[in-house]
C-alpha positions as CSV (number, residue, x, y, z in Angstrom):
1,X,-25.4,8.7,31.0
2,X,-24.7,12.0,29.3
3,X,-21.2,12.9,28.2
4,X,-20.1,16.4,27.3
5,X,-17.2,15.8,24.9
6,X,-15.9,19.3,25.5
7,X,-14.9,18.1,29.0
8,X,-12.9,15.2,27.6
9,X,-9.4,15.3,26.1
10,X,-8.6,13.9,22.7
11,X,-7.5,10.6,24.0
12,X,-10.7,10.1,25.9
13,X,-12.8,11.1,22.9
14,X,-10.9,8.7,20.7
15,X,-11.6,5.8,23.1
16,X,-15.2,6.8,23.4
17,X,-15.6,6.7,19.6
18,X,-13.8,3.5,18.9
19,X,-15.8,1.7,21.7
20,X,-19.2,2.9,20.4
21,X,-19.0,3.1,16.6
22,X,-19.0,-0.6,16.1
23,X,-18.1,-2.7,14.2
24,X,-15.8,-0.8,11.9
25,X,-14.5,-2.1,8.5
26,X,-10.7,-2.1,8.1
27,X,-8.7,-0.7,5.2
28,X,-5.5,-2.7,5.0
29,X,-3.4,-0.3,2.8
30,X,-0.4,-1.0,0.8
31,X,1.7,1.9,-0.5
32,X,5.1,2.3,-2.2
33,X,8.0,3.4,-0.1
34,X,10.4,6.0,-1.6
35,X,12.9,3.1,-2.1
36,X,10.4,1.2,-4.3
37,X,12.4,-1.4,-6.2
38,X,11.8,-1.9,-9.9
39,X,11.5,-5.7,-9.3
40,X,8.6,-5.1,-6.9
41,X,10.3,-6.8,-4.0
42,X,8.3,-6.9,-0.7
43,X,10.7,-4.5,1.0
44,X,9.7,-1.7,-1.3
45,X,6.2,-1.5,0.2
46,X,4.5,-0.3,3.4
47,X,1.4,-2.0,4.8
48,X,-0.9,-0.7,7.6
49,X,-4.5,-1.1,8.8
50,X,-7.0,1.8,9.3
51,X,-10.5,1.4,10.8
52,X,-11.7,5.0,10.4
53,X,-12.7,4.0,6.9
54,X,-15.8,3.9,4.6
55,X,-17.1,4.0,1.0
56,X,-18.5,7.5,0.3
57,X,-19.4,7.6,-3.4
58,X,-20.3,5.3,-6.3
59,X,-19.6,7.6,-9.2
60,X,-16.7,7.7,-9.2
61,X,-16.2,4.9,-6.7
62,X,-14.5,6.5,-3.8
63,X,-13.3,5.4,-0.4
64,X,-12.3,7.6,2.5
65,X,-9.8,6.8,5.2
66,X,-8.9,8.9,8.2
67,X,-5.1,9.0,8.9
68,X,-3.6,10.4,12.0
69,X,0.0,10.8,13.1
70,X,2.5,8.3,14.7
71,X,2.5,8.3,18.5
72,X,5.6,10.5,18.6
73,X,4.1,13.0,16.2
74,X,5.5,12.5,12.7
75,X,3.2,11.7,9.7
76,X,2.4,8.0,9.2
77,X,4.2,6.2,6.4
78,X,0.9,5.6,4.5
79,X,0.2,9.3,4.3
80,X,3.8,10.2,3.4
81,X,3.7,7.7,0.5
82,X,0.3,8.9,-0.7
83,X,1.4,12.5,-0.7
84,X,4.5,11.6,-2.7
85,X,3.2,9.0,-5.0
86,X,-0.7,9.1,-5.0
87,X,-1.1,5.3,-5.4
88,X,-2.3,2.6,-3.0
89,X,-4.0,-0.7,-2.8
90,X,-6.8,-1.0,-0.2
91,X,-7.4,-4.6,0.9
92,X,-10.4,-6.0,2.8
93,X,-9.0,-8.6,5.2
94,X,-10.8,-11.8,6.3
95,X,-10.8,-13.1,9.8
96,X,-8.0,-15.5,8.9
97,X,-5.8,-12.5,8.2
98,X,-6.0,-11.2,11.8
99,X,-2.4,-12.2,12.9
100,X,-0.8,-10.5,9.9
101,X,-3.1,-7.5,10.0
102,X,-2.6,-6.9,13.7
103,X,1.2,-7.2,13.4
104,X,1.2,-4.6,10.5
105,X,-0.2,-2.0,12.9
106,X,3.2,-1.8,14.8
107,X,5.0,1.5,14.6
108,X,8.2,1.0,12.5
109,X,10.8,3.3,11.1
110,X,10.1,4.6,7.6
111,X,11.2,2.1,4.9
112,X,11.0,-0.9,7.2
113,X,8.5,-3.1,5.3
114,X,5.7,-4.9,7.3
115,X,5.3,-7.2,4.2
116,X,9.0,-8.2,4.2
117,X,9.1,-8.5,8.0
118,X,6.2,-11.0,8.0
119,X,7.1,-12.8,4.7
120,X,3.7,-11.9,3.1
121,X,3.3,-12.9,-0.5
122,X,2.5,-10.2,-3.1
123,X,1.2,-10.8,-6.6
124,X,0.9,-8.6,-9.7
125,X,-2.4,-7.9,-11.4
126,X,-2.4,-7.1,-15.2
127,X,-2.6,-3.3,-15.7
128,X,-2.0,-2.5,-12.0
129,X,0.8,-0.2,-11.1
130,X,1.1,-1.8,-7.6
131,X,1.0,-5.4,-6.4
132,X,-1.7,-6.7,-4.0
133,X,-1.5,-9.0,-1.0
134,X,-2.0,-12.6,-2.2
135,X,-4.0,-13.6,0.8
136,X,-6.5,-10.8,1.0
137,X,-9.9,-11.7,-0.6
138,X,-10.6,-8.1,-1.8
139,X,-8.3,-5.5,-3.2
140,X,-9.0,-1.9,-4.6
141,X,-6.4,-0.2,-6.7
142,X,-6.8,3.4,-5.7
143,X,-5.4,6.9,-6.5
144,X,-5.3,9.9,-4.1
145,X,-8.1,12.3,-5.0
146,X,-8.2,14.9,-2.3
147,X,-8.1,15.4,1.5
148,X,-9.7,17.4,4.3
149,X,-7.8,18.1,7.4
150,X,-9.8,18.1,10.7
151,X,-8.9,19.4,14.1
152,X,-5.9,21.1,15.7
153,X,-3.6,18.1,15.0
154,X,-4.7,17.8,11.4
155,X,-6.3,14.4,11.2
156,X,-6.2,13.7,7.4
157,X,-9.5,12.7,5.9
158,X,-8.1,11.2,2.6
159,X,-10.4,10.4,-0.4
160,X,-9.2,7.6,-2.7
161,X,-10.7,7.0,-6.1
162,X,-11.0,3.3,-7.0
163,X,-9.6,2.5,-10.4
164,X,-9.6,-1.3,-10.4
165,X,-11.1,-4.0,-8.1
166,X,-9.9,-7.6,-7.6
167,X,-12.2,-10.2,-5.9
168,X,-11.3,-13.8,-5.0
169,X,-13.4,-16.1,-7.2
170,X,-14.5,-18.0,-4.1
171,X,-16.4,-15.0,-2.7
172,X,-18.1,-13.6,-5.9
173,X,-20.6,-14.6,-8.5
174,X,-21.7,-12.7,-11.7
175,X,-25.1,-14.4,-12.3
176,X,-27.6,-12.9,-12.4
177,X,-25.5,-9.9,-11.3
178,X,-22.2,-9.3,-9.6
179,X,-22.6,-10.3,-6.0
180,X,-20.2,-10.9,-3.1
181,X,-21.0,-13.6,-0.5
182,X,-20.5,-11.8,2.8
183,X,-20.2,-15.1,4.7
184,X,-17.5,-16.4,2.3
185,X,-15.6,-13.1,2.5
186,X,-15.8,-13.3,6.4
187,X,-14.4,-9.8,6.8
188,X,-12.5,-8.8,9.8
189,X,-14.0,-5.9,11.8
190,X,-12.5,-3.6,14.4
191,X,-13.9,-2.9,17.9
192,X,-12.4,-1.0,20.8
193,X,-9.1,-1.6,22.5
194,X,-7.5,-4.9,21.4
195,X,-10.8,-6.4,20.2
196,X,-11.7,-7.5,16.7
197,X,-14.9,-9.2,15.4
198,X,-16.2,-11.5,12.7
199,X,-19.6,-11.1,11.1
200,X,-21.5,-13.4,13.4
201,X,-25.2,-13.9,12.5
202,X,-26.4,-12.5,9.2
203,X,-29.9,-11.0,9.2
204,X,-31.8,-10.4,5.9
205,X,-34.6,-7.9,5.8
206,X,-35.9,-6.5,2.4
207,X,-36.1,-2.7,2.2
208,X,-39.7,-1.4,2.1
209,X,-41.0,-0.2,-1.3
């Protein structure tokens, strides 16, 4: 089957991409709302998942996330907060986090906190300017670096420089080098439609010399 994407509308192209580029990692992003409280209460923060997401550079360590608009047209809260404040925490969720992650994808009014609505726990990290989700096994403290806007509706390709990383001790070792156990992390992945996935079978194959 050959498909001429010029003959498809944007919705059809979107569904084609999300059903073929599989599986996709998910960036579960916490940002500070404009009403951020000095006491760091849960209601001060926004939380949302994005699966157009990838690491793109190691020096400096940089992530990229593609952020569109809300169904009705305005900018998503994550993007609004990043433009104003520049800070975020990108979490990698485990399969156990699926109920909370999926619920945080709901479209809410600005300032309505997904964290407060679900009763999710936050915790502070020494030297971090934002809290992280207590339940997520990986967290990247990031700062907005730059963006590229793509297409007539200005899909925002946002580059985030990683300043600090937190790993749950249960998924990482430091001997003989820093290494993360993928099976212990058990990351949640995105498929098309309402489908998600776990890692399934792990396959090891050394790279050729």
